[in-house]
N, CA, C and O atoms as a GROMACS GRO file, in nm:
protein
  264
    1MET      N    1  11.967   9.330  12.851
    1MET     CA    2  11.980   9.454  12.775
    1MET      C    3  12.015   9.426  12.629
    1MET      O    4  11.972   9.497  12.538
    2GLU      N    5  12.094   9.320  12.610
    2GLU     CA    6  12.134   9.286  12.475
    2GLU      C    7  12.015   9.243  12.390
    2GLU      O    8  12.006   9.275  12.272
    3LEU      N    9  11.923   9.171  12.453
    3LEU     CA   10  11.803   9.125  12.382
    3LEU      C   11  11.715   9.243  12.340
    3LEU      O   12  11.647   9.237  12.238
    4THR      N   13  11.716   9.349  12.418
    4THR     CA   14  11.639   9.469  12.384
    4THR      C   15  11.692   9.531  12.255
    4THR      O   16  11.613   9.570  12.169
    5TRP      N   17  11.823   9.541  12.243
    5TRP     CA   18  11.881   9.601  12.122
    5TRP      C   19  11.856   9.514  12.000
    5TRP      O   20  11.835   9.566  11.890
    6VAL      N   21  11.857   9.384  12.018
    6VAL     CA   22  11.827   9.293  11.906
    6VAL      C   23  11.684   9.312  11.860
    6VAL      O   24  11.657   9.317  11.740
    7SER      N   25  11.590   9.322  11.956
    7SER     CA   26  11.449   9.340  11.918
    7SER      C   27  11.425   9.476  11.854
    7SER      O   28  11.343   9.488  11.763
    8ILE      N   29  11.494   9.579  11.901
    8ILE     CA   30  11.481   9.712  11.839
    8ILE      C   31  11.534   9.709  11.696
    8ILE      O   32  11.471   9.763  11.606
    9ALA      N   33  11.649   9.646  11.676
    9ALA     CA   34  11.706   9.636  11.542
    9ALA      C   35  11.615   9.556  11.449
    9ALA      O   36  11.595   9.593  11.333
   10ALA      N   37  11.559   9.447  11.500
   10ALA     CA   38  11.469   9.365  11.419
   10ALA      C   39  11.344   9.443  11.380
   10ALA      O   40  11.298   9.434  11.266
   11SER      N   41  11.288   9.518  11.474
   11SER     CA   42  11.167   9.594  11.441
   11SER      C   43  11.197   9.706  11.341
   11SER      O   44  11.114   9.735  11.255
   12LEU      N   45  11.313   9.769  11.352
   12LEU     CA   46  11.349   9.872  11.254
   12LEU      C   47  11.369   9.811  11.115
   12LEU      O   48  11.328   9.870  11.015
   13LEU      N   49  11.431   9.695  11.109
   13LEU     CA   50  11.449   9.629  10.979
   13LEU      C   51  11.315   9.589  10.918
   13LEU      O   52  11.296   9.602  10.797
   14MET      N   53  11.224   9.539  11.000
   14MET     CA   54  11.092   9.503  10.947
   14MET      C   55  11.016   9.627  10.900
   14MET      O   56  10.946   9.622  10.798
   15GLY      N   57  11.028   9.737  10.973
   15GLY     CA   58  10.963   9.861  10.930
   15GLY      C   59  11.019   9.914  10.800
   15GLY      O   60  10.945   9.958  10.712
   16LEU      N   61  11.151   9.910  10.787
   16LEU     CA   62  11.214   9.953  10.662
   16LEU      C   63  11.176   9.860  10.546
   16LEU      O   64  11.157   9.906  10.434
   17GLY      N   65  11.165   9.731  10.573
   17GLY     CA   66  11.122   9.637  10.470
   17GLY      C   67  10.981   9.664  10.423
   17GLY      O   68  10.953   9.661  10.303
   18ALA      N   69  10.891   9.692  10.517
   18ALA     CA   70  10.752   9.724  10.481
   18ALA      C   71  10.747   9.854  10.402
   18ALA      O   72  10.671   9.864  10.305
   19LEU      N   73  10.826   9.952  10.441
   19LEU     CA   74  10.830  10.079  10.367
   19LEU      C   75  10.882  10.058  10.226
   19LEU      O   76  10.830  10.116  10.131
   20PHE      N   77  10.985   9.975  10.211
   20PHE     CA   78  11.040   9.945  10.079
   20PHE      C   79  10.936   9.877   9.990
   20PHE      O   80  10.921   9.913   9.874
   21ILE      N   81  10.863   9.780  10.046
   21ILE     CA   82  10.759   9.711   9.968
   21ILE      C   83  10.648   9.808   9.928
   21ILE      O   84  10.598   9.800   9.817
   22PHE      N   85  10.610   9.898  10.019
   22PHE     CA   86  10.506   9.996   9.987
   22PHE      C   87  10.551  10.089   9.874
   22PHE      O   88  10.476  10.113   9.780
   23VAL      N   89  10.672  10.142   9.884
   23VAL     CA   90  10.723  10.232   9.779
   23VAL      C   91  10.734  10.158   9.646
   23VAL      O   92  10.700  10.213   9.541
   24PHE      N   93  10.782  10.033   9.650
   24PHE     CA   94  10.792   9.952   9.529
   24PHE      C   95  10.654   9.932   9.465
   24PHE      O   96  10.640   9.944   9.343
   25ALA      N   97  10.552   9.902   9.546
   25ALA     CA   98  10.417   9.879   9.494
   25ALA      C   99  10.358  10.006   9.434
   25ALA      O  100  10.291  10.001   9.331
   26VAL      N  101  10.383  10.120   9.496
   26VAL     CA  102  10.332  10.247   9.442
   26VAL      C  103  10.400  10.278   9.309
   26VAL      O  104  10.333  10.320   9.215
   27LYS      N  105  10.530  10.257   9.302
   27LYS     CA  106  10.601  10.285   9.176
   27LYS      C  107  10.560  10.190   9.064
   27LYS      O  108  10.559  10.230   8.948
   28LYS      N  109  10.526  10.067   9.097
   28LYS     CA  110  10.481   9.970   8.996
   28LYS      C  111  10.336   9.993   8.955
   28LYS      O  112  10.289   9.934   8.857
   29GLY      N  113  10.264  10.077   9.028
   29GLY     CA  114  10.126  10.107   8.992
   29GLY      C  115  10.025  10.006   9.045
   29GLY      O  116   9.915   9.994   8.990
   30TRP      N  117  10.062   9.933   9.150
   30TRP     CA  118   9.972   9.831   9.204
   30TRP      C  119   9.854   9.892   9.279
   30TRP      O  120   9.758   9.820   9.309
   31PHE      N  121   9.858  10.020   9.311
   31PHE     CA  122   9.750  10.086   9.382
   31PHE      C  123   9.661  10.170   9.291
   31PHE      O  124   9.585  10.254   9.339
   32ARG      N  125   9.670  10.147   9.162
   32ARG     CA  126   9.583  10.219   9.068
   32ARG      C  127   9.459  10.136   9.041
   32ARG      O  128   9.466  10.013   9.041
   33ASN      N  129   9.348  10.200   9.020
   33ASN     CA  130   9.222  10.135   8.988
   33ASN      C  131   9.184  10.027   9.089
   33ASN      O  132   9.148   9.916   9.052
   34ILE      N  133   9.194  10.062   9.215
   34ILE     CA  134   9.156   9.967   9.320
   34ILE      C  135   9.006   9.939   9.312
   34ILE      O  136   8.962   9.828   9.341
   35GLU      N  137   8.927  10.038   9.273
   35GLU     CA  138   8.783  10.020   9.262
   35GLU      C  139   8.748   9.915   9.156
   35GLU      O  140   8.654   9.838   9.174
   36ASP      N  141   8.822   9.912   9.045
   36ASP     CA  142   8.794   9.811   8.942
   36ASP      C  143   8.813   9.671   8.996
   36ASP      O  144   8.733   9.582   8.968
   37THR      N  145   8.917   9.650   9.074
   37THR     CA  146   8.941   9.519   9.133
   37THR      C  147   8.831   9.482   9.229
   37THR      O  148   8.788   9.366   9.234
   38LYS      N  149   8.784   9.579   9.306
   38LYS     CA  150   8.677   9.553   9.401
   38LYS      C  151   8.551   9.506   9.328
   38LYS      O  152   8.487   9.409   9.371
   39TYR      N  153   8.516   9.572   9.221
   39TYR     CA  154   8.396   9.533   9.148
   39TYR      C  155   8.413   9.401   9.074
   39TYR      O  156   8.316   9.327   9.058
   40GLN      N  157   8.534   9.370   9.028
   40GLN     CA  158   8.557   9.240   8.964
   40GLN      C  159   8.533   9.128   9.063
   40GLN      O  160   8.471   9.028   9.028
   41VAL      N  161   8.581   9.143   9.186
   41VAL     CA  162   8.561   9.040   9.287
   41VAL      C  163   8.414   9.032   9.325
   41VAL      O  164   8.359   8.923   9.337
   42PHE      N  165   8.350   9.147   9.343
   42PHE     CA  166   8.209   9.150   9.383
   42PHE      C  167   8.120   9.085   9.278
   42PHE      O  168   8.037   9.001   9.312
   43TRP      N  169   8.137   9.122   9.153
   43TRP     CA  170   8.049   9.067   9.049
   43TRP      C  171   8.082   8.922   9.017
   43TRP      O  172   7.992   8.847   8.977
   44SER      N  173   8.206   8.879   9.035
   44SER     CA  174   8.238   8.738   9.010
   44SER      C  175   8.171   8.649   9.113
   44SER      O  176   8.135   8.535   9.082
   45GLU      N  177   8.154   8.698   9.236
   45GLU     CA  178   8.084   8.620   9.337
   45GLU      C  179   7.935   8.610   9.305
   45GLU      O  180   7.874   8.506   9.332
   46LEU      N  181   7.878   8.713   9.249
   46LEU     CA  182   7.736   8.710   9.217
   46LEU      C  183   7.707   8.626   9.093
   46LEU      O  184   7.597   8.571   9.080
   47ASP      N  185   7.804   8.615   9.003
   47ASP     CA  186   7.783   8.542   8.878
   47ASP      C  187   7.802   8.392   8.891
   47ASP      O  188   7.766   8.318   8.799
   48ASP      N  189   7.859   8.344   9.000
   48ASP     CA  190   7.891   8.202   9.015
   48ASP      C  191   7.777   8.128   9.084
   48ASP      O  192   7.767   8.135   9.207
   49PRO      N  193   7.691   8.056   9.010
   49PRO     CA  194   7.578   7.988   9.073
   49PRO      C  195   7.620   7.865   9.154
   49PRO      O  196   7.544   7.819   9.238
   50LYS      N  197   7.740   7.811   9.129
   50LYS     CA  198   7.784   7.694   9.203
   50LYS      C  199   7.806   7.726   9.350
   50LYS      O  200   7.785   7.641   9.436
   51LYS      N  201   7.849   7.847   9.379
   51LYS     CA  202   7.876   7.883   9.518
   51LYS      C  203   7.747   7.885   9.600
   51LYS      O  204   7.750   7.854   9.719
   52ASP      N  205   7.634   7.920   9.539
   52ASP     CA  206   7.509   7.928   9.613
   52ASP      C  207   7.464   7.791   9.661
   52ASP      O  208   7.398   7.781   9.764
   53ALA      N  209   7.497   7.685   9.588
   53ALA     CA  210   7.453   7.552   9.626
   53ALA      C  211   7.524   7.504   9.753
   53ALA      O  212   7.469   7.423   9.827
   54PHE      N  213   7.642   7.553   9.778
   54PHE     CA  214   7.719   7.507   9.893
   54PHE      C  215   7.731   7.612  10.003
   54PHE      O  216   7.797   7.588  10.104
   55ARG      N  217   7.669   7.724   9.986
   55ARG     CA  218   7.680   7.831  10.084
   55ARG      C  219   7.596   7.797  10.207
   55ARG      O  220   7.482   7.752  10.195
   56GLU      N  221   7.651   7.819  10.325
   56GLU     CA  222   7.578   7.794  10.449
   56GLU      C  223   7.490   7.912  10.482
   56GLU      O  224   7.518   8.026  10.443
   57GLU      N  225   7.384   7.884  10.554
   57GLU     CA  226   7.299   7.992  10.603
   57GLU      C  227   7.373   8.064  10.716
   57GLU      O  228   7.477   8.017  10.762
   58THR      N  229   7.320   8.178  10.760
   58THR     CA  230   7.387   8.255  10.863
   58THR      C  231   7.388   8.183  10.997
   58THR      O  232   7.475   8.210  11.080
   59ASN      N  233   7.295   8.092  11.020
   59ASN     CA  234   7.293   8.018  11.146
   59ASN      C  235   7.377   7.890  11.139
   59ASN      O  236   7.380   7.814  11.236
   60GLY      N  237   7.446   7.863  11.028
   60GLY     CA  238   7.531   7.748  11.014
   60GLY      C  239   7.468   7.628  10.949
   60GLY      O  240   7.537   7.530  10.922
   61SER      N  241   7.338   7.634  10.922
   61SER     CA  242   7.272   7.519  10.858
   61SER      C  243   7.285   7.530  10.707
   61SER      O  244   7.313   7.637  10.654
   62GLN      N  245   7.265   7.419  10.640
   62GLN     CA  246   7.270   7.417  10.494
   62GLN      C  247   7.139   7.475  10.438
   62GLN      O  248   7.035   7.466  10.503
   63PRO      N  249   7.144   7.533  10.318
   63PRO     CA  250   7.021   7.587  10.260
   63PRO      C  251   6.923   7.475  10.228
   63PRO      O  252   6.962   7.363  10.194
   64LYS      N  253   6.797   7.508  10.238
   64LYS     CA  254   6.691   7.409  10.211
   64LYS      C  255   6.674   7.391  10.061
   64LYS      O  256   6.686   7.486   9.984
   65LYS      N  257   6.646   7.268  10.021
   65LYS     CA  258   6.625   7.240   9.879
   65LYS      C  259   6.488   7.292   9.838
   65LYS      O  260   6.391   7.284   9.914
   66LYS      N  261   6.481   7.344   9.718
   66LYS     CA  262   6.354   7.400   9.670
   66LYS      C  263   6.271   7.296   9.601
   66LYS      O  264   6.161   7.327   9.554
   0.00000   0.00000   0.00000
C-alpha cells in the first residue's frame, strides 16, 4: 500500500512539473509562429543537396548513380 502512495505522489509531481513547463513556455512565447518554424525546417531539407547523396531509397537500398 505504501508503494501505491509513492507512485501516486510521483505521478502528481510529474504532472505538475509538465504543467509548469507548459505555462512557462506559453508565457515566454515559445508557441508563437509555429508555422514559420515548420517551413524553415521543411525548406532547409529541400535546399541541402548533400543529404540527397546519402539518402536511402524507400526499400533500403542506396540511390543509383546517374
